[in-house]
C-alpha positions as CSV (number, residue, x, y, z in Angstrom):
1,X,-7.5,-10.8,46.2
2,X,-8.7,-10.8,42.9
3,X,-12.7,-10.8,42.1
4,X,-13.2,-13.3,38.9
5,X,-10.1,-15.4,38.7
6,X,-8.0,-17.0,41.1
7,X,-4.1,-16.7,43.0
8,X,-3.1,-19.2,40.4
9,X,-4.6,-18.4,37.3
10,X,-3.1,-14.7,38.0
11,X,-0.2,-15.6,38.1
12,X,0.0,-17.4,35.0
13,X,-1.5,-14.6,33.5
14,X,0.9,-12.2,34.9
15,X,3.9,-14.8,33.6
16,X,2.3,-14.4,30.2
17,X,2.7,-10.9,29.8
18,X,5.4,-9.6,27.0
19,X,8.7,-8.3,27.7
20,X,8.8,-4.6,29.0
21,X,10.9,-3.7,25.4
22,X,8.1,-5.5,23.4
23,X,4.7,-3.5,25.8
24,X,6.7,-0.4,25.0
25,X,7.5,-1.1,20.9
26,X,3.4,-2.1,20.1
27,X,2.8,1.8,22.4
28,X,5.3,3.3,20.1
29,X,3.6,1.6,17.3
30,X,0.1,3.2,18.1
31,X,1.3,6.4,19.4
32,X,3.2,7.2,15.8
33,X,-0.7,5.4,14.5
34,X,-2.5,8.0,16.6
35,X,-1.9,10.9,13.6
36,X,-4.5,11.4,11.5
37,X,-1.7,12.2,8.2
38,X,0.3,8.9,9.0
39,X,-2.8,6.7,9.1
40,X,-3.6,8.3,5.5
41,X,0.0,7.7,4.5
42,X,-0.7,3.9,5.7
43,X,-3.9,4.0,3.4
44,X,-2.2,5.2,0.4
45,X,0.9,2.9,0.8
46,X,-1.6,0.0,0.9
47,X,-2.6,0.5,-2.2
48,X,0.8,1.3,-4.4
49,X,4.2,2.4,-3.4
50,X,4.4,6.1,-3.8
51,X,7.3,8.9,-4.1
52,X,7.2,11.4,-1.1
53,X,6.4,14.3,-3.7
54,X,3.2,12.3,-4.9
55,X,2.7,11.6,-0.8
56,X,2.9,15.3,-0.5
57,X,1.1,16.2,-3.6
58,X,-2.3,13.4,-3.0
59,X,-2.1,14.3,1.0
60,X,-2.2,18.3,0.3
61,X,0.5,18.6,2.7
62,X,4.3,20.5,2.5
63,X,7.7,17.4,0.9
64,X,8.9,18.6,4.2
65,X,5.9,17.8,6.5
66,X,5.5,14.7,4.6
67,X,8.9,12.8,4.6
68,X,9.0,13.9,8.7
69,X,6.4,11.5,9.0
70,X,7.8,9.0,6.9
71,X,10.9,8.9,9.1
72,X,8.6,8.3,11.7
73,X,7.0,6.1,10.0
74,X,10.3,4.0,8.6
75,X,12.1,4.4,12.9
76,X,9.0,2.2,13.2
77,X,9.7,0.2,10.5
78,X,5.9,0.2,9.1
79,X,6.9,1.4,5.5
80,X,10.3,0.9,3.8
81,X,11.8,2.5,1.1
82,X,13.3,1.3,-2.8
83,X,15.4,4.5,-4.2
84,X,15.4,4.2,-8.1
85,X,18.6,6.8,-9.5
86,X,17.7,9.8,-7.7
87,X,14.1,8.8,-6.3
88,X,13.1,7.4,-3.1
89,X,9.9,5.4,-3.9
90,X,7.6,4.5,0.1
91,X,5.3,1.2,0.4
92,X,4.0,-1.0,3.4
93,X,7.2,-2.7,5.2
94,X,5.8,-6.2,5.3
95,X,2.2,-7.9,5.4
96,X,2.4,-7.6,9.0
97,X,1.3,-3.2,8.5
98,X,-1.2,-4.3,6.0
99,X,-2.7,-6.2,8.5
100,X,-2.6,-4.6,11.0
101,X,-3.7,-1.1,8.7
102,X,-6.8,-3.2,7.5
103,X,-7.8,-5.0,10.9
104,X,-7.9,-1.4,12.0
105,X,-10.0,-0.2,9.1
106,X,-12.6,-2.5,9.5
107,X,-12.7,-2.4,13.0
108,X,-14.1,1.2,12.9
109,X,-15.9,0.3,10.2
110,X,-18.4,-2.8,12.0
111,X,-21.2,-2.0,12.8
112,X,-22.2,-4.3,15.6
113,X,-23.7,-3.6,18.2
114,X,-22.0,-1.8,21.2
115,X,-21.1,-4.0,24.3
116,X,-22.6,-3.0,27.3
117,X,-20.1,-0.3,29.2
118,X,-18.1,-0.5,26.0
119,X,-17.1,4.1,25.9
120,X,-19.3,5.8,23.1
121,X,-17.7,8.1,20.7
122,X,-20.8,10.5,21.3
123,X,-20.1,10.6,24.9
124,X,-19.0,13.7,25.9
């Protein structure tokens, strides 16, 4: 028994759920993006292509730490590489990653009034 939808509507919604593998990949993407350093990396790469050395310098982290973050982002196809001689340059993988970052950024900066029942960041 459902409260706000009919049995038929509930079954239709349930049938439309993405497959478990897709849901897991989406969850993994958001989990990976939950790290502030990785968010900063995406911000920088949304502006320009950079090598690991420059990323580490700009972020104030060690080169191994930057490489670790980039490897995780690459595994989820959020960033891609381009080799020039011995140097490897990183960029956002595609337009979807840029849209995901920009949408998240705009959402956080959005100043609309909170909807009723929404969690507030000042609770705690």
